[in-house]
C-alpha positions in Angstrom: -24.3 -32.0 7.4 -27.0 -32.2 4.5 -24.8 -32.7 1.2 -27.2 -29.8 -0.4 -26.2 -27.2 2.4 -22.4 -28.0 2.2 -22.7 -28.0 -1.5 -24.5 -24.2 -1.3 -21.4 -23.5 0.8 -19.0 -24.6 -1.5 -20.6 -22.8 -4.0 -21.3 -19.9 -1.7 -17.5 -19.7 -1.0 -16.5 -20.3 -4.8 -18.5 -16.7 -5.7 -16.1 -15.1 -2.9 -13.1 -16.4 -4.4 -14.1 -15.7 -7.8 -14.6 -12.1 -6.6 -12.0 -11.5 -4.2 -9.7 -12.2 -7.3 -11.4 -10.7 -10.6 -10.9 -7.4 -7.2 -7.2 -8.1 -7.1 -6.5 -7.9 -10.4 -8.9 -5.1 -11.6 -7.2 -3.1 -8.5 -3.2 -4.4 -10.2 -4.7 -3.6 -13.4 -5.9 0.1 -12.8 -2.9 0.4 -10.3 -0.4 -0.6 -13.5 -2.4 1.6 -15.5 -2.4 5.0 -12.9 1.0 4.9 -11.8 1.8 5.1 -16.6 -0.3 7.8 -16.4 1.3 9.3 -13.6 4.6 8.6 -15.8 2.7 10.1 -18.5 1.6 13.7 -17.2 5.2 14.7 -15.1 7.6 15.5 -18.2 10.9 13.4 -17.5 13.1 15.8 -15.3 
């Protein structure tokens, strides 16, 4: 594989991994925030 092509492939994989990490972080945080919102909204039994 020519070097420019492999460098492009590595850059694409990097971007994909970065996006996946960002999505996971956002999902995790919005999930926690959602649980906290639900806990705050529901009065303690």
